[in-house]
Backbone atoms as SQL, in Angstrom:
CREATE TABLE atoms (id INTEGER PRIMARY KEY, chain TEXT, resi INTEGER, resn TEXT, atom TEXT, x REAL, y REAL, z REAL);
INSERT INTO atoms VALUES
  (1, 'A', 1, 'MET', 'N', 134.747, 95.105, 113.245),
  (2, 'A', 1, 'MET', 'CA', 133.592, 94.671, 112.407),
  (3, 'A', 1, 'MET', 'C', 133.036, 95.719, 111.538),
  (4, 'A', 2, 'PRO', 'N', 132.693, 95.368, 110.378),
  (5, 'A', 2, 'PRO', 'CA', 132.310, 96.255, 109.280),
  (6, 'A', 2, 'PRO', 'C', 131.162, 96.958, 109.627),
  (7, 'A', 3, 'MET', 'N', 130.935, 98.323, 109.169),
  (8, 'A', 3, 'MET', 'CA', 129.755, 99.020, 109.343),
  (9, 'A', 3, 'MET', 'C', 128.879, 99.021, 107.846),
  (10, 'A', 4, 'PHE', 'N', 127.738, 99.285, 107.961),
  (11, 'A', 4, 'PHE', 'CA', 126.913, 99.380, 106.700),
  (12, 'A', 4, 'PHE', 'C', 125.985, 100.408, 106.905),
  (13, 'A', 5, 'SER', 'N', 126.087, 101.332, 105.920),
  (14, 'A', 5, 'SER', 'CA', 125.187, 102.375, 105.599),
  (15, 'A', 5, 'SER', 'C', 123.684, 101.772, 104.977),
  (16, 'A', 6, 'VAL', 'N', 122.552, 101.982, 105.435),
  (17, 'A', 6, 'VAL', 'CA', 121.329, 101.470, 105.113),
  (18, 'A', 6, 'VAL', 'C', 120.430, 102.508, 104.878),
  (19, 'A', 7, 'GLU', 'N', 119.599, 102.448, 103.701),
  (20, 'A', 7, 'GLU', 'CA', 118.791, 103.427, 103.421),
  (21, 'A', 7, 'GLU', 'C', 117.584, 102.770, 103.135),
  (22, 'A', 8, 'TYR', 'N', 116.365, 102.901, 103.962),
  (23, 'A', 8, 'TYR', 'CA', 115.071, 102.516, 103.527),
  (24, 'A', 8, 'TYR', 'C', 114.410, 103.481, 102.618),
  (25, 'A', 9, 'THR', 'N', 113.797, 103.091, 101.641),
  (26, 'A', 9, 'THR', 'CA', 112.923, 104.026, 100.807),
  (27, 'A', 9, 'THR', 'C', 111.548, 103.574, 101.218),
  (28, 'A', 10, 'TYR', 'N', 110.593, 104.353, 101.864),
  (29, 'A', 10, 'TYR', 'CA', 109.268, 103.934, 102.197),
  (30, 'A', 10, 'TYR', 'C', 108.359, 103.891, 100.899),
  (31, 'A', 11, 'ALA', 'N', 107.482, 102.803, 101.001),
  (32, 'A', 11, 'ALA', 'CA', 106.558, 102.589, 100.064),
  (33, 'A', 11, 'ALA', 'C', 105.467, 103.854, 99.885),
  (34, 'A', 12, 'GLU', 'N', 105.271, 104.026, 98.761),
  (35, 'A', 12, 'GLU', 'CA', 104.101, 105.182, 98.455),
  (36, 'A', 12, 'GLU', 'C', 102.912, 104.870, 99.004),
  (37, 'A', 13, 'GLY', 'N', 102.332, 105.763, 99.645),
  (38, 'A', 13, 'GLY', 'CA', 101.031, 105.757, 100.336),
  (39, 'A', 13, 'GLY', 'C', 100.984, 104.955, 101.405),
  (40, 'A', 14, 'ALA', 'N', 102.232, 104.521, 102.117),
  (41, 'A', 14, 'ALA', 'CA', 102.323, 103.673, 103.239),
  (42, 'A', 14, 'ALA', 'C', 102.265, 104.453, 104.611),
  (43, 'A', 15, 'ALA', 'N', 101.867, 105.883, 104.622),
  (44, 'A', 15, 'ALA', 'CA', 102.068, 106.598, 105.767),
  (45, 'A', 15, 'ALA', 'C', 101.261, 106.062, 106.909),
  (46, 'A', 16, 'THR', 'N', 99.954, 105.668, 106.692),
  (47, 'A', 16, 'THR', 'CA', 99.130, 105.323, 107.630),
  (48, 'A', 16, 'THR', 'C', 99.640, 104.039, 108.308),
  (49, 'A', 17, 'VAL', 'N', 100.267, 103.102, 107.333),
  (50, 'A', 17, 'VAL', 'CA', 100.586, 101.791, 107.626),
  (51, 'A', 17, 'VAL', 'C', 101.879, 102.032, 108.709),
  (52, 'A', 18, 'ARG', 'N', 102.716, 103.058, 108.395),
  (53, 'A', 18, 'ARG', 'CA', 103.993, 103.369, 109.212),
  (54, 'A', 18, 'ARG', 'C', 103.586, 103.860, 110.580),
  (55, 'A', 19, 'ASP', 'N', 102.500, 104.856, 110.444),
  (56, 'A', 19, 'ASP', 'CA', 102.046, 105.131, 112.017),
  (57, 'A', 19, 'ASP', 'C', 101.389, 104.110, 112.666),
  (58, 'A', 20, 'GLU', 'N', 100.733, 103.256, 112.031),
  (59, 'A', 20, 'GLU', 'CA', 100.294, 102.041, 112.721),
  (60, 'A', 20, 'GLU', 'C', 101.241, 101.156, 113.624),
  (61, 'A', 21, 'HIS', 'N', 102.340, 100.933, 112.814),
  (62, 'A', 21, 'HIS', 'CA', 103.507, 100.182, 113.224),
  (63, 'A', 21, 'HIS', 'C', 104.537, 100.790, 113.751),
  (64, 'A', 22, 'ARG', 'N', 104.780, 102.169, 113.910),
  (65, 'A', 22, 'ARG', 'CA', 105.788, 102.887, 114.315),
  (66, 'A', 22, 'ARG', 'C', 106.175, 102.493, 115.752),
  (67, 'A', 23, 'PRO', 'N', 105.332, 102.199, 116.788),
  (68, 'A', 23, 'PRO', 'CA', 105.497, 101.765, 118.057),
  (69, 'A', 23, 'PRO', 'C', 106.456, 100.465, 118.084),
  (70, 'A', 24, 'ALA', 'N', 105.983, 99.456, 117.386),
  (71, 'A', 24, 'ALA', 'CA', 106.847, 98.189, 117.400),
  (72, 'A', 24, 'ALA', 'C', 108.022, 98.345, 116.524),
  (73, 'A', 25, 'HIS', 'N', 108.090, 99.248, 115.420),
  (74, 'A', 25, 'HIS', 'CA', 109.331, 99.576, 114.861),
  (75, 'A', 25, 'HIS', 'C', 110.369, 100.036, 115.583),
  (76, 'A', 26, 'ARG', 'N', 109.978, 101.355, 116.316),
  (77, 'A', 26, 'ARG', 'CA', 110.757, 101.797, 117.275),
  (78, 'A', 26, 'ARG', 'C', 111.515, 100.937, 118.402),
  (79, 'A', 27, 'GLU', 'N', 110.592, 100.126, 118.871),
  (80, 'A', 27, 'GLU', 'CA', 111.030, 99.185, 119.788),
  (81, 'A', 27, 'GLU', 'C', 112.036, 98.208, 119.191),
  (82, 'A', 28, 'PHE', 'N', 111.851, 97.578, 118.086),
  (83, 'A', 28, 'PHE', 'CA', 112.660, 96.693, 117.337),
  (84, 'A', 28, 'PHE', 'C', 114.047, 97.531, 117.185),
  (85, 'A', 29, 'LEU', 'N', 114.023, 98.754, 116.709),
  (86, 'A', 29, 'LEU', 'CA', 115.316, 99.523, 116.350),
  (87, 'A', 29, 'LEU', 'C', 116.040, 99.731, 117.824),
  (88, 'A', 30, 'GLY', 'N', 115.243, 100.096, 118.956),
  (89, 'A', 30, 'GLY', 'CA', 115.802, 100.370, 120.092),
  (90, 'A', 30, 'GLY', 'C', 116.492, 99.144, 120.656),
  (91, 'A', 31, 'ALA', 'N', 116.151, 98.063, 120.399),
  (92, 'A', 31, 'ALA', 'CA', 116.649, 96.729, 120.997),
  (93, 'A', 31, 'ALA', 'C', 117.894, 96.657, 120.282),
  (94, 'A', 32, 'LEU', 'N', 117.893, 96.789, 118.791),
  (95, 'A', 32, 'LEU', 'CA', 119.131, 96.646, 118.093),
  (96, 'A', 32, 'LEU', 'C', 120.285, 97.820, 118.629),
  (97, 'A', 33, 'HIS', 'N', 119.763, 99.123, 118.905),
  (98, 'A', 33, 'HIS', 'CA', 120.615, 100.018, 119.380),
  (99, 'A', 33, 'HIS', 'C', 121.207, 99.681, 120.658),
  (100, 'A', 34, 'GLU', 'N', 120.484, 99.000, 121.540),
  (101, 'A', 34, 'GLU', 'CA', 120.865, 98.510, 122.883),
  (102, 'A', 34, 'GLU', 'C', 122.054, 97.443, 122.707),
  (103, 'A', 35, 'SER', 'N', 121.925, 96.566, 121.839),
  (104, 'A', 35, 'SER', 'CA', 122.867, 95.594, 121.553),
  (105, 'A', 35, 'SER', 'C', 124.095, 96.031, 121.057),
  (106, 'A', 36, 'GLY', 'N', 124.126, 97.219, 120.444),
  (107, 'A', 36, 'GLY', 'CA', 125.327, 97.605, 119.547),
  (108, 'A', 36, 'GLY', 'C', 125.214, 97.520, 118.130),
  (109, 'A', 37, 'ASP', 'N', 124.264, 96.769, 117.795),
  (110, 'A', 37, 'ASP', 'CA', 124.153, 96.467, 116.299),
  (111, 'A', 37, 'ASP', 'C', 123.786, 97.622, 115.406),
  (112, 'A', 38, 'LEU', 'N', 122.951, 98.431, 115.970),
  (113, 'A', 38, 'LEU', 'CA', 122.590, 99.705, 115.372),
  (114, 'A', 38, 'LEU', 'C', 123.288, 100.911, 115.830),
  (115, 'A', 39, 'LEU', 'N', 123.911, 101.723, 115.129),
  (116, 'A', 39, 'LEU', 'CA', 124.784, 102.954, 115.673),
  (117, 'A', 39, 'LEU', 'C', 123.797, 104.208, 115.561),
  (118, 'A', 40, 'PHE', 'N', 122.999, 104.337, 114.615),
  (119, 'A', 40, 'PHE', 'CA', 122.325, 105.367, 114.640),
  (120, 'A', 40, 'PHE', 'C', 121.147, 105.105, 113.552),
  (121, 'A', 41, 'VAL', 'N', 119.963, 105.919, 113.743),
  (122, 'A', 41, 'VAL', 'CA', 118.834, 105.759, 112.783),
  (123, 'A', 41, 'VAL', 'C', 117.949, 106.855, 112.895),
  (124, 'A', 42, 'GLY', 'N', 117.517, 107.296, 111.920),
  (125, 'A', 42, 'GLY', 'CA', 116.525, 108.338, 112.044),
  (126, 'A', 42, 'GLY', 'C', 115.874, 108.619, 110.454),
  (127, 'A', 43, 'PRO', 'N', 114.499, 109.137, 110.327),
  (128, 'A', 43, 'PRO', 'CA', 113.914, 109.452, 109.123),
  (129, 'A', 43, 'PRO', 'C', 114.432, 110.567, 108.374),
  (130, 'A', 44, 'PHE', 'N', 114.252, 110.630, 107.037),
  (131, 'A', 44, 'PHE', 'CA', 114.634, 111.681, 106.337),
  (132, 'A', 44, 'PHE', 'C', 113.329, 112.738, 106.556),
  (133, 'A', 45, 'THR', 'N', 113.612, 113.937, 106.614),
  (134, 'A', 45, 'THR', 'CA', 112.572, 115.044, 106.962),
  (135, 'A', 45, 'THR', 'C', 111.370, 115.218, 105.876),
  (136, 'A', 46, 'ASP', 'N', 111.684, 114.634, 104.642),
  (137, 'A', 46, 'ASP', 'CA', 110.926, 114.931, 103.467),
  (138, 'A', 46, 'ASP', 'C', 109.905, 113.580, 103.569),
  (139, 'A', 47, 'GLY', 'N', 109.963, 112.585, 104.514),
  (140, 'A', 47, 'GLY', 'CA', 109.127, 111.410, 104.699),
  (141, 'A', 47, 'GLY', 'C', 109.294, 110.437, 103.591),
  (142, 'A', 48, 'SER', 'N', 110.447, 110.454, 102.949),
  (143, 'A', 48, 'SER', 'CA', 110.712, 109.470, 101.852),
  (144, 'A', 48, 'SER', 'C', 111.331, 108.196, 102.299),
  (145, 'A', 49, 'GLY', 'N', 112.153, 108.168, 103.534),
  (146, 'A', 49, 'GLY', 'CA', 112.641, 107.036, 104.021),
  (147, 'A', 49, 'GLY', 'C', 113.473, 107.299, 105.318),
  (148, 'A', 50, 'ALA', 'N', 114.570, 106.544, 105.378),
  (149, 'A', 50, 'ALA', 'CA', 115.301, 106.600, 106.736),
  (150, 'A', 50, 'ALA', 'C', 116.784, 106.169, 106.306),
  (151, 'A', 51, 'ALA', 'N', 117.755, 106.643, 107.205),
  (152, 'A', 51, 'ALA', 'CA', 119.124, 106.335, 107.300),
  (153, 'A', 51, 'ALA', 'C', 119.455, 105.504, 108.574),
  (154, 'A', 52, 'LEU', 'N', 120.227, 104.356, 108.268),
  (155, 'A', 52, 'LEU', 'CA', 120.395, 103.488, 109.395),
  (156, 'A', 52, 'LEU', 'C', 122.063, 103.206, 109.280),
  (157, 'A', 53, 'MET', 'N', 122.700, 103.126, 110.363),
  (158, 'A', 53, 'MET', 'CA', 124.148, 102.525, 110.359),
  (159, 'A', 53, 'MET', 'C', 124.055, 101.499, 111.141),
  (160, 'A', 54, 'VAL', 'N', 124.467, 100.199, 110.726),
  (161, 'A', 54, 'VAL', 'CA', 124.369, 98.898, 111.205),
  (162, 'A', 54, 'VAL', 'C', 125.924, 98.383, 111.203),
  (163, 'A', 55, 'VAL', 'N', 126.151, 97.488, 112.372),
  (164, 'A', 55, 'VAL', 'CA', 127.424, 96.862, 112.493),
  (165, 'A', 55, 'VAL', 'C', 127.046, 95.366, 112.135),
  (166, 'A', 56, 'ALA', 'N', 127.800, 94.674, 111.206),
  (167, 'A', 56, 'ALA', 'CA', 127.541, 93.337, 111.017),
  (168, 'A', 56, 'ALA', 'C', 128.836, 92.696, 110.203),
  (169, 'A', 57, 'GLY', 'N', 128.899, 91.386, 110.116),
  (170, 'A', 57, 'GLY', 'CA', 129.842, 90.734, 109.425),
  (171, 'A', 57, 'GLY', 'C', 130.006, 90.919, 107.930),
  (172, 'A', 58, 'ASP', 'N', 128.918, 91.226, 107.391),
  (173, 'A', 58, 'ASP', 'CA', 128.845, 91.265, 105.877),
  (174, 'A', 58, 'ASP', 'C', 127.465, 91.853, 105.481),
  (175, 'A', 59, 'GLU', 'N', 127.254, 92.059, 104.178),
  (176, 'A', 59, 'GLU', 'CA', 125.936, 92.694, 103.770),
  (177, 'A', 59, 'GLU', 'C', 124.920, 91.800, 103.955),
  (178, 'A', 60, 'THR', 'N', 125.107, 90.558, 103.881),
  (179, 'A', 60, 'THR', 'CA', 123.871, 89.419, 104.170),
  (180, 'A', 60, 'THR', 'C', 123.708, 89.590, 105.555),
  (181, 'A', 61, 'ALA', 'N', 124.549, 89.577, 106.342),
  (182, 'A', 61, 'ALA', 'CA', 124.321, 89.652, 107.791),
  (183, 'A', 61, 'ALA', 'C', 123.541, 91.023, 108.093),
  (184, 'A', 62, 'ALA', 'N', 123.904, 92.181, 107.785),
  (185, 'A', 62, 'ALA', 'CA', 123.230, 93.405, 107.835),
  (186, 'A', 62, 'ALA', 'C', 121.790, 93.230, 107.422),
  (187, 'A', 63, 'ARG', 'N', 121.590, 92.801, 106.245),
  (188, 'A', 63, 'ARG', 'CA', 120.057, 92.506, 105.711),
  (189, 'A', 63, 'ARG', 'C', 119.351, 91.670, 106.602),
  (190, 'A', 64, 'ALA', 'N', 120.040, 90.494, 107.217),
  (191, 'A', 64, 'ALA', 'CA', 119.290, 89.608, 107.988),
  (192, 'A', 64, 'ALA', 'C', 119.018, 90.292, 109.277),
  (193, 'A', 65, 'LEU', 'N', 119.784, 91.265, 109.747),
  (194, 'A', 65, 'LEU', 'CA', 119.565, 91.918, 111.114),
  (195, 'A', 65, 'LEU', 'C', 118.388, 92.832, 110.852),
  (196, 'A', 66, 'LEU', 'N', 118.312, 93.496, 109.848),
  (197, 'A', 66, 'LEU', 'CA', 116.900, 94.414, 109.798),
  (198, 'A', 66, 'LEU', 'C', 115.637, 93.770, 108.992),
  (199, 'A', 67, 'ALA', 'N', 115.865, 92.484, 108.661),
  (200, 'A', 67, 'ALA', 'CA', 114.656, 91.683, 108.034),
  (201, 'A', 67, 'ALA', 'C', 113.473, 91.541, 108.956),
  (202, 'A', 68, 'PRO', 'N', 113.540, 91.467, 110.267),
  (203, 'A', 68, 'PRO', 'CA', 112.295, 91.440, 111.113),
  (204, 'A', 68, 'PRO', 'C', 111.789, 92.756, 111.626),
  (205, 'A', 69, 'ASP', 'N', 112.416, 93.861, 110.888),
  (206, 'A', 69, 'ASP', 'CA', 111.756, 95.178, 111.146),
  (207, 'A', 69, 'ASP', 'C', 110.165, 95.186, 111.037),
  (208, 'A', 70, 'PRO', 'N', 109.450, 95.663, 111.829),
  (209, 'A', 70, 'PRO', 'CA', 108.007, 95.548, 111.749),
  (210, 'A', 70, 'PRO', 'C', 107.482, 96.443, 110.519),
  (211, 'A', 71, 'PHE', 'N', 108.345, 97.468, 110.042),
  (212, 'A', 71, 'PHE', 'CA', 107.903, 98.216, 108.826),
  (213, 'A', 71, 'PHE', 'C', 108.056, 97.302, 107.467),
  (214, 'A', 72, 'ALA', 'N', 109.073, 96.488, 107.765),
  (215, 'A', 72, 'ALA', 'CA', 109.299, 95.418, 106.531),
  (216, 'A', 72, 'ALA', 'C', 108.088, 94.315, 106.567),
  (217, 'A', 73, 'ALA', 'N', 107.761, 93.905, 107.595),
  (218, 'A', 73, 'ALA', 'CA', 106.439, 92.904, 107.674),
  (219, 'A', 73, 'ALA', 'C', 105.321, 93.580, 107.350),
  (220, 'A', 74, 'ALA', 'N', 105.173, 94.839, 107.483),
  (221, 'A', 74, 'ALA', 'CA', 103.739, 95.583, 107.072),
  (222, 'A', 74, 'ALA', 'C', 103.970, 96.115, 105.791),
  (223, 'A', 75, 'ASP', 'N', 104.900, 95.798, 104.889),
  (224, 'A', 75, 'ASP', 'CA', 105.200, 96.218, 103.430),
  (225, 'A', 75, 'ASP', 'C', 105.190, 97.922, 103.269),
  (226, 'A', 76, 'ALA', 'N', 105.824, 98.428, 104.467),
  (227, 'A', 76, 'ALA', 'CA', 105.953, 100.027, 104.601),
  (228, 'A', 76, 'ALA', 'C', 107.295, 100.373, 103.828),
  (229, 'A', 77, 'ILE', 'N', 108.037, 99.400, 103.594),
  (230, 'A', 77, 'ILE', 'CA', 109.406, 99.715, 102.953),
  (231, 'A', 77, 'ILE', 'C', 109.369, 99.158, 101.517),
  (232, 'A', 78, 'GLU', 'N', 109.739, 100.164, 100.539),
  (233, 'A', 78, 'GLU', 'CA', 109.846, 99.704, 99.168),
  (234, 'A', 78, 'GLU', 'C', 110.986, 99.122, 98.906),
  (235, 'A', 79, 'THR', 'N', 112.222, 99.842, 99.225),
  (236, 'A', 79, 'THR', 'CA', 113.543, 99.335, 98.954),
  (237, 'A', 79, 'THR', 'C', 114.430, 99.601, 100.273),
  (238, 'A', 80, 'VAL', 'N', 115.293, 98.533, 100.270),
  (239, 'A', 80, 'VAL', 'CA', 116.460, 98.616, 101.353),
  (240, 'A', 80, 'VAL', 'C', 117.748, 98.750, 100.505),
  (241, 'A', 81, 'THR', 'N', 118.648, 99.776, 100.863),
  (242, 'A', 81, 'THR', 'CA', 119.930, 99.751, 100.088),
  (243, 'A', 81, 'THR', 'C', 121.046, 99.736, 101.138),
  (244, 'A', 82, 'VAL', 'N', 121.902, 98.729, 100.937),
  (245, 'A', 82, 'VAL', 'CA', 122.975, 98.445, 102.078),
  (246, 'A', 82, 'VAL', 'C', 124.358, 98.448, 101.359),
  (247, 'A', 83, 'ARG', 'N', 125.137, 99.374, 101.822),
  (248, 'A', 83, 'ARG', 'CA', 126.521, 99.531, 101.385),
  (249, 'A', 83, 'ARG', 'C', 127.447, 99.476, 102.427),
  (250, 'A', 84, 'GLU', 'N', 128.744, 98.786, 102.389),
  (251, 'A', 84, 'GLU', 'CA', 129.627, 98.744, 103.457),
  (252, 'A', 84, 'GLU', 'C', 130.163, 100.227, 103.462),
  (253, 'A', 85, 'TRP', 'N', 130.495, 100.826, 104.736),
  (254, 'A', 85, 'TRP', 'CA', 130.938, 102.047, 104.849),
  (255, 'A', 85, 'TRP', 'C', 132.144, 102.196, 105.789),
  (256, 'A', 86, 'LYS', 'N', 133.170, 102.901, 105.302),
  (257, 'A', 86, 'LYS', 'CA', 134.400, 103.109, 106.062),
  (258, 'A', 86, 'LYS', 'C', 134.470, 104.573, 106.727),
  (259, 'A', 87, 'GLN', 'N', 134.563, 104.519, 107.909),
  (260, 'A', 87, 'GLN', 'CA', 134.685, 105.900, 108.576),
  (261, 'A', 87, 'GLN', 'C', 136.217, 106.415, 108.560),
  (262, 'A', 88, 'VAL', 'N', 136.411, 107.739, 108.112),
  (263, 'A', 88, 'VAL', 'CA', 137.567, 108.353, 108.207),
  (264, 'A', 88, 'VAL', 'C', 137.685, 109.197, 109.494),
  (265, 'A', 89, 'TYR', 'N', 136.662, 110.024, 109.762),
  (266, 'A', 89, 'TYR', 'CA', 136.617, 110.846, 110.817),
  (267, 'A', 89, 'TYR', 'C', 135.178, 110.695, 111.468),
  (268, 'A', 90, 'GLY', 'N', 135.101, 110.714, 112.876),
  (269, 'A', 90, 'GLY', 'CA', 133.772, 110.750, 113.403),
  (270, 'A', 90, 'GLY', 'C', 133.752, 109.806, 114.711),
  (271, 'A', 91, 'PRO', 'N', 132.544, 109.803, 115.168),
  (272, 'A', 91, 'PRO', 'CA', 132.588, 109.195, 116.579),
  (273, 'A', 91, 'PRO', 'C', 132.578, 107.771, 116.506),
  (274, 'A', 92, 'PHE', 'N', 132.474, 107.104, 115.539),
  (275, 'A', 92, 'PHE', 'CA', 132.361, 105.570, 115.550),
  (276, 'A', 92, 'PHE', 'C', 133.815, 104.900, 115.315);
């Protein structure tokens, strides 16, 4: 199954919104990780966004997998960049 590198860029001034919705956001991502659809996720230390690695059939499916993210529903994410990724070395 293809893997996709996903980058969230957070909306300007949305830190309070992210704080408010973080528990639901983490619950959502935790469920994706438990199911095997999300390989890893974490925020950039500068607070600008986050990196995710998902497993999906194609880019459309990868975007659909993340569409219900509570951060997206709260307009805390400005852009979502999705690119298919091919591992050469590593744990996946």
